[in-house]
C-alpha positions in Angstrom: -22.1 -10.9 6.1 -20.2 -8.4 3.9 -19.3 -4.9 5.3 -18.1 -2.3 2.8 -16.1 0.5 4.3 -16.2 3.1 1.5 -14.0 6.2 1.1 -16.5 8.3 -0.9 -13.9 10.7 -2.3 -11.3 8.0 -3.4 -10.4 7.8 -7.0 -12.1 11.1 -8.0 -15.4 9.9 -6.4 -15.2 6.3 -7.7 -16.0 5.2 -4.2 -19.5 6.6 -4.4 -20.1 5.1 -7.9 -18.7 1.7 -6.7 -21.0 1.7 -3.6 -24.1 2.2 -5.8 -23.2 -0.8 -8.0 -22.3 -2.9 -4.9 -25.7 -2.1 -3.3 -27.6 -3.0 -6.4 -25.7 -6.3 -6.8 -26.2 -7.3 -3.1 -29.9 -6.5 -3.2 -30.4 -8.5 -6.5 -28.5 -11.5 -5.1 -30.1 -11.1 -1.6 -26.7 -10.8 0.0 -26.5 -9.7 3.7 -24.5 -6.5 3.5 -23.9 -3.1 5.0 -22.2 0.0 3.5 -20.4 2.5 5.8 -18.9 5.7 4.5 -15.8 7.3 6.0 -15.9 11.0 6.8 -12.5 11.8 8.1 -9.0 10.3 8.6 -8.8 7.2 10.7 -12.5 6.5 10.4 -11.8 3.2 8.6 -9.5 2.1 11.5 -12.3 2.8 14.0 -15.0 1.1 12.0 -13.0 -2.0 11.3 -12.0 -2.4 15.0 -15.7 -2.3 15.9 -16.5 -5.1 13.6 -13.4 -7.3 13.7 -14.4 -10.0 16.2 -16.9 -11.9 13.9 -15.2 -14.7 11.9 -18.2 -14.8 9.6 -17.7 -11.2 8.4 -15.7 -10.0 5.4 -14.8 -6.3 5.8 -14.1 -4.7 2.4 -11.8 -1.8 1.9 -13.4 0.2 -1.0 -10.9 2.9 -1.8 -7.2 3.2 -2.5 -4.1 2.1 -0.7 -4.6 4.7 2.1 -8.1 3.4 2.9 -6.7 -0.2 2.8 -4.0 0.7 5.3 -6.6 2.0 7.7 -8.8 -1.0 7.4 -5.8 -3.3 7.9 -4.8 -1.4 11.1 -8.3 -2.1 12.4 -8.4 -5.8 11.4 -4.9 -7.0 12.3 -4.9 -10.2 14.4 -8.7 -10.4 14.3 -11.2 -13.1 13.3 -12.8 -11.1 10.5 -11.5 -11.3 6.9 -10.2 -8.5 4.7 -11.9 -7.9 1.4 -10.4 -5.5 -1.2 -12.2 -3.4 -3.9 -9.6 -1.1 -5.5 -11.1 2.2 -6.6 -8.6 4.7 -5.3 -5.8 6.8 -6.8 -3.3 4.1 -5.7 -4.2 0.4 -5.9 -0.8 -1.2 -5.9 -1.5 -4.0 -3.3 -4.3 -5.4 -5.4 -1.7 -6.6 -8.0 -0.3 -9.0 -5.4 -3.6 -9.8 -3.8 -5.9 -10.9 -6.6 -4.0 -14.2 -7.4 -3.4 -15.1 -3.7 -5.3 -18.1 -2.2 -7.7 -17.4 0.7 -5.1 -18.0 3.4 -3.7 -15.8 6.2 -1.1 -13.3 5.2 1.7 -11.5 6.9 1.7 -7.9 7.9 4.6 -5.5 8.4 4.8 -3.1 11.3 6.7 0.1 11.7 6.6 2.3 14.8 3.4 0.8 15.9 1.5 1.0 12.5 0.8 -2.0 10.4 1.4 -2.0 6.6 0.2 -4.6 4.1 2.2 -3.6 1.0 5.3 -1.5 1.3 7.0 1.0 3.6 9.8 3.1 2.2 12.3 5.9 3.0 14.1 8.2 0.6 13.2 9.4 -2.9 10.0 7.4 -3.3 8.7 8.5 0.2 9.3 12.1 -0.9 7.4 11.5 -4.1 4.5 10.0 -2.2 4.5 12.8 0.2 4.4 15.5 -2.5 1.7 13.5 -4.4 -0.5 13.6 -1.3 -0.1 17.4 -1.2 -1.1 18.1 -4.8 -4.0 15.7 -5.1 -7.0 17.8 -5.8 -9.5 15.6 -7.6 -8.9 17.3 -10.9 -5.5 15.8 -11.9 -5.3 12.3 -13.1 -3.4 9.7 -11.1 -0.7 9.6 -13.8 -0.4 13.4 -13.8 0.0 13.5 -10.0 2.7 10.9 -10.0 4.6 12.5 -13.0 4.5 16.0 -11.4 5.6 14.6 -8.1 8.5 12.6 -9.7 9.7 15.7 -11.5 9.4 17.9 -8.5 11.4 15.5 -6.2 13.9 14.5 -8.9 15.4 18.0 -9.0 15.5 18.6 -5.2 16.2 15.2 -3.7 19.5 14.4 -2.0 20.4 10.9 -0.7 19.5 10.3 2.9 22.2 9.5 5.6 20.9 6.7 7.7 22.0 3.9 10.0 20.6 0.5 9.1 21.0 -2.1 11.9 24.2 -0.3 13.0 25.7 0.3 9.5 26.0 3.9 8.4 25.3 4.7 4.8 23.8 7.0 2.2 20.7 5.7 0.4 18.6 7.0 -2.4 15.8 4.5 -1.7 15.2 2.0 1.1 12.1 0.0 0.6 10.8 -2.7 3.0 8.3 -4.9 1.1 5.7 -7.3 2.2 4.2 -7.4 -1.4 5.6 -6.8 -4.9 4.3 -3.5 -6.3 4.3 0.2 -5.5 4.4 3.6 -7.1 1.6 3.0 -9.6 2.8 -0.5 -10.8 6.6 -0.7 -10.3 7.5 -4.3 -9.4 9.9 -3.3 -6.7 10.1 -6.7 -5.1 9.6 -9.4 -7.7 10.3 -12.3 -5.3 8.1 -11.1 -2.5 5.5 -13.5 -1.0 2.6 -12.5 1.3 3.1 -15.5 3.7 6.8 -16.3 3.9 7.5 -14.4 7.2 10.1 -12.2 5.5 10.5 -8.7 4.2 12.1 -8.2 0.8 14.4 -5.2 1.4 15.6 -3.1 -1.6 18.3 -0.7 -0.6 19.5 1.6 -3.4 22.9 3.3 -2.9 23.5 7.0 -3.2 22.8 7.9 -6.9 23.4 11.0 -9.0 20.7 12.4 -11.3 21.6 10.3 -14.3 21.8 7.1 -12.2 18.3 7.8 -10.9 17.0 7.9 -14.4 18.7 4.6 -15.2 17.2 3.1 -12.0 13.7 4.2 -13.0 14.2 2.5 -16.4 15.3 -0.7 -14.7 12.4 -0.5 -12.3 10.0 -0.3 -15.3 11.4 -3.6 -16.5 11.8 -5.1 -13.0 15.5 -5.7 -13.7 16.7 -3.3 -11.0 17.9 -6.1 -8.6 20.6 -6.9 -11.2 22.2 -3.5 -10.7 25.4 -3.2 -8.5 23.7 0.0 -7.1 21.0 -2.1 -5.5 21.4 -4.2 -2.3 18.7 -6.8 -2.0 18.1 -9.0 1.0 15.4 -10.7 3.1 14.9 -10.2 6.9 12.0 -10.3 9.4 13.1 -7.1 11.2 15.4 -4.1 10.8 16.0 -0.8 12.5 16.7 2.5 10.7 18.0 5.6 12.4 18.7 9.2 11.2 20.0 12.3 12.8 17.2 14.3 11.2 13.5 13.6 10.8 12.7 11.6 7.7 9.4 10.8 5.9 8.4 7.2 5.7 5.8 6.1 3.2 3.5 3.4 4.7 1.1 2.1 2.0 0.7 5.7 0.7 0.4 7.3 4.2 3.3 9.4 5.5 4.8 9.3 9.0 7.8 11.4 10.0 10.4 10.4 12.6 14.1 9.8 13.2 13.9 6.2 14.2 12.0 3.4 12.4 11.7 -0.1 13.8 10.4 -2.6 11.3 9.0 -6.1 12.2 6.9 -8.7 10.5 3.9 -10.5 12.0 3.3 -13.8 10.5 -0.1 -14.8 9.3 -1.8 -12.0 11.2 -4.6 -11.2 8.7 -7.4 -13.3 7.2 -8.2 -12.5 3.6 -11.2 -13.1 1.3 -9.7 -13.0 -2.2 -12.5 -15.0 -3.9 -15.2 -12.5 -3.1 -12.9 -9.6 -3.6 -12.5 -10.7 -7.2 -16.2 -11.2 -7.7 -17.0 -7.7 -6.6 -14.1 -6.2 -8.6 -15.4 -8.1 -11.8 -18.9 -6.7 -11.1 -17.4 -3.2 -11.1 -15.4 -3.9 -14.3 -18.5 -5.1 -16.1 -20.4 -2.0 -14.9 -17.6 0.2 -16.3 -16.8 1.7 -12.9 -13.2 0.6 -12.9 -10.9 -0.7 -15.7 -9.8 -4.4 -15.8 
């Protein structure tokens, strides 16, 4: 059976358009399905938890990265499979997901919340936080990101943190389970979804000009070659700060002074094959772009 958890307002109401096409396709193919719409924050977590114990069910997240994060937090360590139909303002995880075989994947965890894609502190977390504040359904995804980048570029200062006992100033600290974030930046080119390791990208304190150079390198996925970037792999790390910091978890923001990251190996079943089938149906119906 297929369960579709739909965020109706995701992607400027693409969730609604997608659900109409999905329903027509399932009826035509006589597929056993159910569509459930979210109404408020954390609805997708609750719905996924209620349905997670059936190994013959694929539960699809129909929305953006925020909706996906909620579904993941409902499905972690369950029998059901995760399906993904990317129709939100941010769909970064799908870039790593759509070529992955139907195997179990790892999940990250920070301060009790699971993440499937990326968690980060510093400049990119502030950009994500501001983007969430200015989304209004009228601005395009690209406009929201550009405005947020400009806004934070002029006000951001490197954060002073302690990483596993080492004090330092960082511009960006990104803990990656998958490859992409920020609308398509390949932040962790070597990341794998089932290797039991985080790919950690720690960017040293940068001035304004150096930030521009970093963004240019990120666009080409050559940033790991920079002497301003420290890259390593680990299955856990602890980050502490003397002041509260924002942490971007798959597009959702939490604020704290201490962040404990760990990875849970092969803790989520996925259904990539059927996710691609439904995504292609939506592409052919001109609901989403290829």
